[in-house]
N, C-alpha and C positions, 0 to 999 in steps of 0.2 A: 586831219591829215588825209591827203588823197591816198587811197589804197593802191592806186595804180603805180605810185612811186615804187612800191615794193614788188611790183610785177615786171619791172624792166628786165629785158633780156640779160643784161649784165648781172643784175641781182640774182637772177635765176640760176646763175652758175655758182652762187656764193654762200650759202647760209649755214654753217653749223660749228662746232662747239668746243669750249672749255673756258676757264677763267683764271689763268695763271698770271695775273696782272699786278701783283704786288700789293703792299699795304695801303697805298694811296687810294686805289680804286675800291678796295674792301672798306676802307674808312668812309669813303663817299657814300657807299650803299648803306652802311650802318648808320650814318648820320641822317639819312632821309627816309629809311624804311619804316620808321614809326610815325612819320609826319602824316596826318590825316589826308593831305592832298595827294599822297602817293599810294599806289598799290604795290605790294611787295610779296614775293614768294620764292622759296627755294623748293624746287620740284624735282624729285628723284625719278628715275626710270619707272620704278614700281608704282609710285603715286600717279605719274602721268598715264600709265597703263590703266589704272583704276578709273581715272578721270575720263579718259576717252571711251571707256566702255559704258559710261552712263549717259543715256539719252543723247546719243550722237546722231544728229539729224543733218547738220550743215555739211556740205561737201568738203569744205576745208578740213573739218575734223576727221572726216573719213579718210582723207589723204594722209593726215598726220598719223592716224591709227595704223595705216598700212606699213609705215616705216618706223613705227615706234620702237621696234625691237632693236634698232641700231643706236638709240639714244642713250646717253649717260644721265646727266643731271643738268638743270638750268636754274639760273637766278634771273628774276624779272623785277625791274623797278620801273614803274610807268605812272604818268600823270597826264591828264588831258584837260584840266582846267586850272592852269597856273599862269603866272605872269612873267616868269623868268626862264622859260624853256630854252631860249637861245643861250643865255648865260650859263646854264647848267650843261648844255651841250659843249660849249667851249671849255668849260672846266674839266669835263671828262676827257675831251679830246687831248688835252695837254697831259693827261695821266697815262695814256696808252704807251707802253714801252716799245719804242720803235726797233730795239734790238731783239725783241722776242716775236713781234707780230709784223706781218706785212699787210699793207693796206690793199684790199681787194676791190673796193668800190667806194666812190665818192660821187653822190648825186645831189643836185639841188633843184627843187621844183617850187616855184613861187617863193614862199618863205620857209619851206621845209627842207632840211638837210638830212641826208642819210649816209652813213659811213659803215663799212664793214672791214674788220681786220681778222686775219686767220693765221693759224699755224697749220701746216699740212706736211704729210709724209707720203710720197708716192701716190698722189691724187686722193689721199684720204685726209679729210679735215679732222684734226684732233682738238683744235681750239678755235672758238669764234666769239667775237664781240660785235654786236649790232648796236649802233647808236643812232638815235633819231632826235632831232631838235627842231622846234618851231616856236613862235612866240608864246603859245599857250599849251604846248605839248612837249613831252620828253619821254623817251623810251631807252632803257639800257637793258639788253639781254645778253647774258653770258652763258655759253653752252659748254658742256663737257661730254666727250665721247669720241667715237670713231665713225665718221659718216662719209660715205662715198659721195662725191660731188654730184653724181647723177641723180641723187635723191633730194638734193637741196630744194629744188623748185617746188616740191610738194608741200613744204611748210611756209614758203615765202608769203603767201597770201594772209597769214594770220599775224604777221609781225608788224602790226601798227598798234597804236595805243589802245584802240578798242579791242582788238584781238588779244593783245597781251593781258589786258585787265579781265577779259572773258575767261582766259585760261586760268588765271589766278583765282577768280571767283569760283569756277567749277572745281578746281583742286581743293579749295577751302571747304566746299560743300561736301566733298566725298571723303576727306581724310578723317581719321579717328583721333580722339583726344586721349592722351595718357599723361601720367605724372612721372617725372624723373627728378630726383633730388638727392643730395643738395646740389645747388647750381649757383655759383661755381663749386667745383669739387676737386679733390686731389685724385679722383679716379675711382673711388668707392661710391657707387651710386645705388639708389633704390628705385626700381621700376614698379609702378602701380598701374594696372589696367584691368577693368572689369566690364564686361558686357554679357548679358544673358545669352547663352547659346554660342559664345565665341570665347577665344582664349589667345594669349600671346604665343606666337610661334617662333619668331626670330627677331634679332636686333642687329642692325647694320649701322656702322659709324662711318661717316663721310667727312673728309677734311674740306677746307675752304677752297681747294682746287677741284673739288668734285670727285676725288679719288677715294675708293673704299679702303679704310685702314683697319677695320675689324668686322667680323661677321660671327654672331653668336646664336646658337640654338637655345631656345628658352624651354623651361619646364612646363609651361602652360598654366602655372599658378598666377593668381591675381596680383601677387607681390613677389618680387625676386631681387636678389642682390646682383649687381652688375659690376664687374671688375675691369677697369680700363686704365689701370696704373701704368701700363706700358706706353701709353701715349704721351707725347711731349706736350708742354703747355700750349694752349691755344684754343680757338673756337672750333667746334665740330658740330655736324648735323647728325642727330641720332634718329634712325628710322625704325619704327616698330611695324612689323607685319604680323597680322593675326592669322589664325587657322582658317578663317573664312576669306582670306585674301585682302582684307582691308589694310590700309596703310596710314600711318601717322608720322609726322616729322617734327622734331623740336631741336632747338639749338642749345648746346651746353658748352660751358667753359671749363677747361681743365687747367688747374693752376699748380704751381710747384713752389 
């Protein structure tokens, strides 16, 4: 995909975040995120901060790092060697709730189509969906946060399939692994994490809309009981932050 598509002046007025798009779009992501042809990640603000602090050489990443304090979370689903990119693009296009999102941009260049939908409040973008489709490429990026439109241009240059996959790969390289069980759970969980010279510091729970629903301070022990019985049934992202500032994220399901 031509990177210049994402640098059009109209697009530079447009790019940031949330993902309040309903069960259909969430189901679409869940259906494809384990497919080897796709790259997928849920990236929190903390994890993105850690990612961008590691070996940042490219100017695009430096721009992202300068405004990262304004971001919430994002989900990325991308593929660059598929045969049905256009069909997937059309499928997602039909899922975007027109009563919640306004279309900000629609661009077509050769065989590549780019669309952006947003929610905004007094010039602050609170929700954004970026969709790219081409015969062999597909990108879906959902953002969560409060971003001033004047900052949007700084991240536009990394929103192609190559840049999206690069961000996912860097995030996967920098995050830490931990165990949380059982999963699914009624809300009584056991957290296990051990790394020499480091310890668990806090646990944040984020819902599927990218909103924080719990924030717990941890004892620092390698094993600890976590109580999330107050949460309603559904899928959540659990983020562990260590005392050294490392970040790990896992998805858990709460059942009732």
